N, C-alpha and C positions, 0 to 999 in steps of 0.2 A: 622225473620218471614218467613214465608216458602212462596214461590214464586207459584203462580197458572200459568201454560205454558200460557195459554192463555189471559193473563190481559198485554196488550201492553201500547204502549205511548199515545195512543188516543184513544183504544177502548177496546176493547175485542175481540180476533180472534183466531180460534182453528178448528181444525178435529172434527168432529161428529162422534162418541161420547167421544171419547179418550179425548180428551181437552174442551170440552166444550157438555152439554148435558142436561138432563130436571131436574136431580138434581140438579146442580151449576145452572141452570136459577133461578131455585125457590129460592136458596140462594141469589142470586143475587136481584130479585125483592123483597121479604122481606130486605134486607139490605141497597137495594137505599133509600128504603119508609124510614130508621132508618137513615139513613147517612142526607137525606132533610128535614128531618121533615115532609113529605110531606102528603096532604088529596088529591091530584087529579095528575097522572100521565098520560099521552098520550102516546097508545105504537099502533106501525107497524110495517111488515116485508116484505121483500122478497119473491122472487119466489120460492127459495131453498125447499126442502122435511121436511127438517127439521125445517123448520120457524113454520109451526102451531102448531106442539107439544112442542118448545120452546117458542113461545109466549102463549100459554094454560098453562105454569111450573110457566114462570112470573109472567103471570098474577094472580096466586091462591098465589104466595109468598106475591104481593103486597098487593091483596087482604088479607091475613093472618095478615099482618100491620095495618090494618086497612084503607088501604087507596082504595080510587073508582077507576079503569080505563076506560080510555075513548080506544077505539079499534075503529083505522082507518083501519083493514084489509092490504088488500096488496097496497103497496104505496112504493115512492122514498122515500129517505131519509128527501130532505129537506119538503117534506108535514111535518115532524115528526117536525122540524126547526119552520116552519111555524104554523102548531096546536100549539106547544105548546104556542109561543106568543099569537096566537090567539083567543085561549082558554084559558088563563089567569092557565094554570097547573103550578104546582112547578115543574114539571120534564117531559123528555119525552124520551124515548128509541126505537131506531130500531133497528128492530132484520134483519143483514143483514152481509153478507160478500163480499160483492161487487162486484169486479173482480174474486174473488180468486175463486178455482174450484170447483167443486159441492159439493164433500165431507167437505166443508169448511163451517162455517158459524160462525155470530158476533153477535156484539152489538154495537151500537154507542149511547152516552149519553150526553142527556143535562138537566140543571135545571131552572130555571123563566127566562124569556127571553130569552130562548134558548140561556145561556151561554154554554159552552163544557164542560166537566166534561174530564178530560184525567187522564193518572198514576199518575199527580205529580201534581192533583189539583181535587181528592177527589175515584176515582177507589183504586188507596193504599189502602185508611180507609176502603172501601165495601171488599174488597181483606183481608185484616187485622181482620174484622169481621167476614167474613166465614173461614181464616185457623184456627182463634185462636177458631173455634168451641163457639162461644157465642151462649147458647142455644136460641134457636127460639119461643116463645111464641106466640101462636096464642090467638090471640084477643079476644074476649068474640064478639063486633061488626066488623064481616065482612068487608071491603069494596066490594060497588056495580060495576056492569063492564056493562056500556054501549058502545055498536057498533054503530058507526058515518060513515057516510061518507059524507068526508071532500073535496070531488074534486068540487063539485061547486065551494066550498069558496076560496080554492086553484088556481084554474083555475081566477077566478077575482079575486085574491088578484094581479095575475101577469101585470094586467092591467095598475099598476101605473108606469111599466115601459117600456113601449113601445105606440105606435098609431096604431093600426092596421088598420087604414085608409092611412098612408103612406107606408104600404108596397106594393108593387107591385105583381101582377101574376106571382109570379115564378114558376118553376119546381123544386121540391125540394126532395130529397130522403132521408129517416129518415130509417135508420136503429137502430132498439131498443133492437138489441143481443137478442132477446126472455128472456130482463130484464120487469120491471114493467114502462119501459117509453111509450109502446104503450100505455095505460091506457090512459094519459098523451093526446098521440098526439091525440087520439080518438076525446078528447073534444076539442082540440086546432083545428081540422079541420075544425067542423063546424064554427070557429071564423073567420078562415084566408082565405085572399084571394088566397094563395097559392094552387100547384096542389103539393100532397104529393103521391110520389110514396114510397109505405112502404114496407119494408123488415123484416123479422124475425118480426115481429109488434107484434104476441101474448106471451104473459109470457109464458115459457116454464120451466120445473126446471129440467130437461134435458140436456137443450142446446145444440140442435141439431145440431146445423151450431158453436159451440166452445160458449168458455165463454167467454162474451162482455167485452173485456178490449182491446179498438181500440190504444190505447196507444204500443198494441205490433205491430209491421210492419205486423207479419203473421195473424192479426184477420182485418187487414183492406181490403182483397184481394175483398170478396161481395160489399162494399160498393163503390169500386173505378169502381168494373164493372159495376154497375146497373146506376151507372153516367153520364160512356163513354156512356153504350145501349140507354138511355132515352135522350142523352142530356141534361145531369139536370145541372141548373144554377148553383146548388152546393150539398155538400151531407153532412150530420148529422148521427152520431153515437154518441152514448150514450154507458156509462158501465153500470154494472146490477141495481144497484138501483138511476140509473140516477141522479148523482149529480156533475159528469162530461159530458162536453158534446165535439165531436171534430171534426173538420170541412174539408174539401175537396172541392177542386174548381171546376169550370169546364170541366175540364183537367182532372180529378180525382185524383188531387195532394194531399196529406197528406197537412195540412199547421200546423206548430210545433205550440202548444200552446203557447210557448214565445211571439209567434206574432199576437196571439189575445190578448192578455193581454196588447200587444200595442195599439193594433184597439179600444177596448174596454175604453180603459183608452183616448183617441180620441174623444170617441164618446162622454163619458160620460162627460168629463173636456168642450166639444162645447156648451153645457148648461150649467156648473157650475165652469165657471172660480175659480181659487184659491185654489178649494180643493184638500184633500191632498188624494196620492193613494199610497198603500204597495203594495211594491215587495216583491218576493223570490232572494236568492241570488246566485243562480246560473247560470240564463243568468239574467243581468240587461241594459247593455248599449242601447240596444233600447228602453226600459221603460224610461230608465231618459233622452232620448232625446224627444221624443214623449209626456210626461208630463211637459217638461222645454219649448216646443215648443207651446204647449196648455194651458199656465198661470196654469199648477196646481204644487203642490208639491210632488216628489214624497220620500219614506220613505221607509228604509230598514226594513224589518223582519225577523225573521228567518221562516224558510220553517215549514211546519204542520200547520193543520188546525185551532189549538187550538191556537198558538200562535198566526198566524195572526189574526185571531177572536182579542186575546189579543190588539194586539199592534190597530189594527183598533179600538177598543174601546176608547184606551187608545189618539188617538189621531183624535177621528172623521171623521174616513177615508172614502170618499163617495163610495171607491172602493176598490177591492183589490182582486191580482191576482199572482197566481202559476205557471209558463210552466210546470207544470204536468195537465193543464183544470181546475184547482180549480179556479173556480172564487165568490168572495164575493161582496154582498152588504149592506150596512150601511143599505138602507130602508126594507131590508126582515131580519131583526133581525142577524146584519152582517154574514148570515153565506151563505154559497155555492150554488148555485144553477148549475142545468143541463137546464132549461129550460128557463132560462130569459138573457144567452148568445146569443141561440138560435136565440129570439124574436127579442134581440137589434141589431143580426147582420143582420138578415131578414130585418130591418128596413134599418141600412143603406145602404147595399149595392144596397138600394129601392132609397134611399133619395140620393147618388151621384150617382147614376146610371151607375155605376160603378161593371164592375167581382169582385169577391172576389179577383181573381190572380193577378187583377190590385190593389184593396186594399192592399193586402201587399206586391205588389212586392217589391216595393222601401226598405221597411224594411228589405227582406231578401236578398237583394241586398248590402244593406247598412253595414249591421251586421249579416254576414251566421253562422252559429253555427253548432253545430255536433248533434244536438238532447242527450240525455238522455242514455248512456251508462251504463249496469250495468255488473257487473265482478265478479263473485262468488271466493274468494281467504281465503285461512285460516287466513291471516295474516292482516284484513282490516286497524288496528290501525297501526300496525310497518310499512307499507304501504305507509300509507296515510303522516307520519313520516320523511319517506326513501324519497319522492316525497317533501317535502318540504324543506330538506335541499339541494335536487338538485337543486330546483328553487327557492334559499333566494335570488336573485338579483330582484323580482321584489314588488309590492307590494301588502300587504297582508293582511287579513281578517280572523282571528281565528272565527269569531260569530261563523258562522254555516259550521263545517267540514274544509274546506282550501277553500279560495282564493286568487287566484294569479292573478297581474296584470299588463303587460307591458304596453310599446303606441301603438301595434298593435292588441295585443291581450293576452285572458285572461282566464283562466279555475278556476271552482268550482271543489271540490271533497268534499261528503257526503260519511259517512258510515251510513249503515240501520239500524233502530231501533230495526231491529227482525230477519235478516238476515246476514251469515256474506257474504255480497254485497259492493261491491264502486261503489258511482255510479260518472260517469266522465258527467261534459258538457263543452266544449269551443267553444267561437265565438271570429270574429277577427273586422276590420274595415274595413269590403268591402274587403277580400282577403280570396275569400274560400278555394285555394289552400293552407294558411296559416292554416287554421282550418282540414284541410285534413293531413297537415304534422304534427303539432303539437298534434292532437288524433292519429297519431299511435304512436307518440314518447312515450304518456304519456302512452297508451295501453303497451306498449311493456314491461314498466314498472313496472304495474302494474299486470299484468300478469305475467312476469317471476317470 
């Protein structure tokens, strides 16, 4: 079977129009209906210049397969997750390339009950239908199109996750990065007692202030400066389709997503003892400690949203967290959200009457980490095996890349699904100098 370049492990993503275009979007829409035997599909899109034309072609393909479309327009990915379950649709498609450069676009897929569809759970079948040139037979009875504003229902659904009465009048820098988060923030502003200091709040397909990807250090400076300038209690920044949010403390310091996982696990277990918490294998010690100390059960999953959600359903986990700032909630159709963590952290800071730096300071001191470091190399598989041989003395786990654990430190190496990149994470038990030493040691081997 021919491989289409835009079809990835968890979604479709590629340059427009070389790898993703209106012709392909039409075929995807038509064949997604056939794959699901769907009668109703919800679609939405991000702010990118190509999104509306892709949405129109996708709609035409769905309609020509005799399936109705509910189009919620410009939105965040989590609105598709919410809407698919809320509207009892057979499937949902979000047109987005998240944090990729402007020339990219893509699609994320779910089926009934917002169960994710990845390459090994359906996208491969759709790719096969397209590449084998199965003839498209336009149905005599075309599907309908209904445009629907779902924002009010989406915001209302968030109420179950937090108590607005417990949030204090905090001063918060919110950076939507000219993506889609500003639309939701505008609605929340009239509900929350906080003072929002908005930067880059208006959706803008040109991304005049850079592509919204706060995971990259170079994309954090505007939020840091705004926190310091306004003497804010914290800063929060979102990626383009706001399924991830990133936190900055009152000093403007970026907080690694790893420690936010621990903070959310602690917060959720406080009212839900005995529940299961799912985590990824990249950085683990802090999450394991926090979960155990708060009467929860930590369960490891392979990284990636489709696999985390699958594991959460399997063990009925109340929460799942990845150090990459994806946070998943059982009562949110097991889906990731960029708004729920924002609301939960606001409430936690208010209830504990502590700064964000106070809340995470003990975790950072106890388990310092390197943060994820990416290296582009020609031979990632060979390099991983070379390192596996060199560090053969530690306790090893090959379930997701290579994890090696010693008494005082551990590391995880993973290869990207889509690029010749190897990703390194290192952590220790209370020794930042050891983290720095071992990170440098491993990077020398990786990049040599």
